[in-house]
N, C-alpha and C positions, 0 to 999 in steps of 0.2 A: 640517875642519868649522867653519864660522863660527858664532859665537854670535849668534843673531838674536832670541832671546826677550827681552822687556822685563823690568824688575825686578819688576813686579807679578805676572808669571808665577811667579817664585820665591817671592814672598810668599804667593800662593795655595797653592803646593805645601807651604810651611811650615805654614800654617794647617790644610790638609787632612791633612798628614802626621802631625800630633799629635792633631788632633780625633778621628780614627778610632780612636785607642787610649785616649782619655780614660775611657770607660766600663769597658772590660774591665781596664785596667791602672793608669792614672794615679791615678784617685780611690781605688781599693782600696789602692794603694801609700801614698798620703798619709794615708788614714784607716784604716790597717791594723787598729788596735785597735778602732775603731768598727765596721768591717765584720765582724770576728769576733763582736762582741757583737750587732749587729742581725740577722745571719743565723743567730745561735746555732750557731756552728760553731767547730771548733778548727783549728790550723795544718795538721795532717795532712789533714783532710777538705777544707779550702780548697785545698790543693795538689793533691789528687786531682781535685777539681771543675774547677779551672782547667786541669789537664793535658789535659782533653778538647779544649781549644783547640789544644794542640800536636799532638795526633793528627790532627785535621782539617787543621791548617795544613800538616802534613807532605805530605799529598796535594795540598793547594792550591798549595804552592810549585811542585811538579812540573808540575801542569796549568796553573796560572795564568801561569807564565813565558812559554810560547809564545803564550798569549792576548794578552799585552802586546806581542808582536811583530807581531800581526795587526790590532789595533784601536787607535783613538786613546786616549791616556791620559785625556783629559778626561771622556769618557763613563763609563769604567770606574771612575774615582775618585769621581765624583759619585754613581753608583748605590751604591757601597760605603758612602759616608757616610750616605745615606738609610736603607739597610738596617741599618746599625749603630745608628743612632738609634732605629729601631723596636725593636731588641733591648733598648735601654735602657729602654723603657716596661715591658717584662716584668721587667727587672732591678729596677725600682722597686717591684714587688709583693713583693719578698723571697721568691723561689721556694725550694722545698726542694732538698735535695742533688741528687737525680736530675735535677730540672728545671734546676738550676744547671749541671750537666754538659752538658745539651742546649743551653742558652743559650751557654755558652762554645764548644761545638762550632760553633754557628751563627756566632758572632763569628770563629772561626777561618776560616770560609769567606768572610765579608764583608770582613774586613781583610786577608786574604792572597790568596785566589784572584782577587778583583776589584781589589785595591788595590796590593799591595806592589811587584811588578815594574813596573807602570806608573809608580809614583812614582820608582823608581830610574832607569828609562830617561828619564823627563822631566827629571830632574836632570842626567843626563849630557848631554842635549841643551843645557840652559842653560849648562853648564860649558864646552862647546867643547873645543878641543884643549889649551888652556893653563891653564884655570882649574878643573880638577876638584877640587883641594883647597879652593878658595874655595866652589865650588858645594855640596859635601857638608858642609863645615864650617859654612857659613851655614844649610844645610838642617837639620842636627842642632842647631845652636845656636838657630836660630829655633824649631824644634820644642820645644826645652827651655824657651824663653821662653813659648811658647804653653801648654805643660803647667804651668809654674809659675804662669802667670796664671789658668788654670783652677783650680789648687790654691788660690791666694789667694782667688779668688771663692768656691770651695767652702767654705773655712774661714770666710769672712765670713758666708755664708748659714747654715752649720751653727751658728755661734756665735750669730747673730741669733735663730734660731728655738729654740735650746736654752736661751739665757739664761746667767746668770752661774754658777749652781750646776751645773757640769759633772759633778763626782763624784757629786752627789746625784741626778742625772737617772735616770729609769727607762729600760729597754730600749725601751719603746713611745715615749717622748719622743725618744729618739735615732733611732728608725726614722722618725718624722715629720719630724724636722729633716733627716736624710740624704736622704729622698725629695725634698725641695725641691732639694737639691744635684743629684740625678740628673736630675730633670725639666728643670732649667735647662740642664744639659749637653746633653740630647736636642735642645732647641730650637736651641741654638747650632750643634750639629753639622749639623742639617738645613739651617740657613741657609747654612753654609759650602758644603754640597753644591750649593746653588742658584748661588752665586757661581762655583764651579768649572765647572759646566755651561755658564754663560754666558761666562766670561772666560778660561779656561785654554787660551789659544791662543798657540803659540810663535812663529808667523810663518815657521816652517820648513815646507816641503812635506812633509806627513805620509807621502807615498808613499816618500820617500827613507829614512825610518827604520823603515818597516814591511816585513816579509817577506811575499811572496805566500802562502807556505805553509811550515810547519815539518815537515820529514821526518826520517827516521832519519839522513840524511846530515848535516844541520845539528846534530843532537844529538851525533853522533860527532865532528863538528868541535869542538864546545864541550868535550866530554870529553877531547879530545886536547890541550888547552891546560894546561900544568903549573900556571899561576897559578890556574886554577879549583880544582884539588885543594888547593893551599895555602890559598886563601881559605876553603874549607870548614873547615879546622882553625882558622884565625885567627878566623873569625866565631864558631864554636862556643865557643872559649875566651873571647872577648870578651863573648859573650852570657851566659855563666854569670856573668861579672862584672856585667853589666847587671842580671840578675835579683836581685843582691844589694840593689839599691835598694828592692826590695819590703819588706825587713826593717829598714831604717834607722830608720823611725819607731817600729817595735816595739822596737828596741834602746833608743831614747830612753825609751820607756815602761817597759820591764821592767828595764833595767840602770841607766840614768841616773835613773830614778824620776820622770820627767816625767808630768803628767796628759795626758789624751787630746788636748786642744786644743794644749798645748805640744808634744806629740810630733808632731802633725800639722803644726805650724809648722816643726819640724825637717825633716820630710819635704818641705815646701814649699821650705825653704832649700836642701836637696839638689837639688831640681828647678831652682832658680835658678842653681846652679853649672853646670848643663848648657849654658844659652845663653852664659854667660861663657866656658866652655871652647870651645864650638863656634865662636863668633865670633872668638876669638883664633886658633884653628886656621885658620879661613877667611882671616883677614887675613895670616897669616904663612907658612903651610905651602907655598904655591906658590913662595916665594922660596928654599926650602931643599929638602932631599930628603924627599919625603913618606913614603917607607918608613922612614926613620930615626925620624920622629916616631911612627910606629906602634910601633916597638920601645920607645921611651921610655914610651909610654902603658902598655904591659904591665908595664914596670918599676915604674911608680907603683902599679899594681894589686897587684903582689907585695909592695911595701913596706907599703901600706895594709892588706893582708890579714894580714901579720905583726904589725903594730901592734895590730889588733883581736884577732887570734887569740892573742896572747901573754897576754891577760888584764890588761894594765896600765891599761886604760881603764875607769873606773868613776865613781860619783857624785862622788868627791873630785878627779877629774882632768877637769873640764869643758873646760878650755882644750885639753888633749891630744885630747879627744873631737872637738872642732870642727876642729882641725888635721888629724886623721886622716880625718874626713869629707871635708875638702877634697882630701886626697891621693887617696882612693879615687874621689871624684867626678871629679877631673881625669883620672885614668887611664881610668876606665870610659867617660867621655863623649868623651875624645879618640879612643879606639879606635873608638867608634861613628861618630864623624865621619869617620874615615879609611879604614875597611876597604873601603867601596865606592869611595872616592876613588882607590884604587890600581888599579882595573880597567883604566884607560887605560894605565898602566905595564905591566900584565900582558898587553897585546896582545889584549884581548878585543874583537872587532868590535862597533861600536855597533849595527848592525842585528840582532845576535843577543844584545843585552843582556838582554832578557826571559828568553830560554831559559837563558842563563848564570846569571842571578840565581836562576831556579828550581832549577837543579841545585845551585848553591852553597848556597842556603837550605835545600834538602832535608836537608843534613847540618848546616849552620851553626846552624839555629834549633831543633834537637832539644832544647836546654835548655827550650823551652816545654813539653816532655813530662816531663823528669826533674828539672829544677832545683827547681821549686816543691815537688813532693812530697819531694825529698831534704831541702830546707831545713826543711820542715814536720816530717819525722821527727826531724831533728837537734834542732830547737827543742822539740818535744813530749817528747822523751826526757828533757829537763831543763827542764820547763815553768817559765817565769818566772825561770830561773836564767841566770847569765852563761855557764856552760859550753857550753850549747847554741849560743849565739851565737858563741863562740870556734870551735867546730867548723865552723860555716857559713863563717867568714872564712878558716879554713885551707883550705877547699875553694876559695875564691876565689884564694888564693895559689898553690895547686897548678895550677889550670887556667891562670892567668895566666902561669906559668912556661912551660908547654907552648906557649901562644900566642906568647910572646916568641921562643921557638926557631924557630917557623914563620915569624915576621915577619923574623927574621935571614936565613933561607934565601931568602925572597921578595926581600929587599933585595939580597942578593948576586946573585941571578939577573937582576933586572930594573932596578935603579935607574940604572945607567949605560948601559943599552941604549937604542937609538933605535928 
């Protein structure tokens, strides 16, 4: 398979790939303390509200995968962006708990059924036979840079409208300031959708990468590939790690005792470590064994989980806090950049990429259902205390160990095979 798609094709994928998740995940992650205040909700209820996303996404992965093998990615991705931006207008009205569940369920449909598998397939097309590590590394690194840029813009807008007295501001004042952040994001996401619709064209004959129909035969073919089952485990464990990024700014606020703006800046810094990791992975990984890097990424997650879980990090150990943040970020973001990049090694046919991604994601992204509620329960059981955060990071270490074992098996099965 020749790589024919131009560079701007990948740039559009990067912009779209993060823009679609800005409203449901990136901004709530960076502004975690603020979001809990303006929605007047605690960690447990927030986790339960957002878990509706995972429930809808579970079905959407399964049904949306074959859809990506039948229709051009350009149209599916653009429609997903526009519908997600419309949901953002509702988000900016600060809906109540039940409405918030409905909204996150809607986003589970727009960002997964219409978007996820087409993005992965389009990235495989760009990567060709020899640059899968580069394609997925640059994709995730670029998405991280996009998310961090949104975060910086959000912090600037929030600070501008809130003023200097952050601690003294009322809930109403925070709601007004954060609404400007959300509305700006909606406009940008819709604009990216227009660019995708007009310009996301690979130069490859779309008929060569689309299946005429997806039947039980193709589904059985995908389920008969061992790498599909291993990737289910690998992605599940890696995604539990990724969900830990939701509580980093909260850790800075509750354990390190930073105010809300400083805590949001820590969350933004964490976001900037994602492009750094992804771009380094993209530049280097194709020169080495891509599956080995996947193993190392889980090792970093285990180490970072132990450091935070041990309780040695607190207000008096700021340097260790930032070092540990870097270790966790490197492990989490490297794993994200690599786990779809090893599909080529695992002998998954390009024409069935959407179907395979749907099957893998059906299991791999179940943390969208259970991780946020689990973290919320652990944090609220020791509200505002370090112990709750320690339990969350021990959960990271345990899942990362299991993921590392699965990555070792994948490496032994496929790395040296042609």
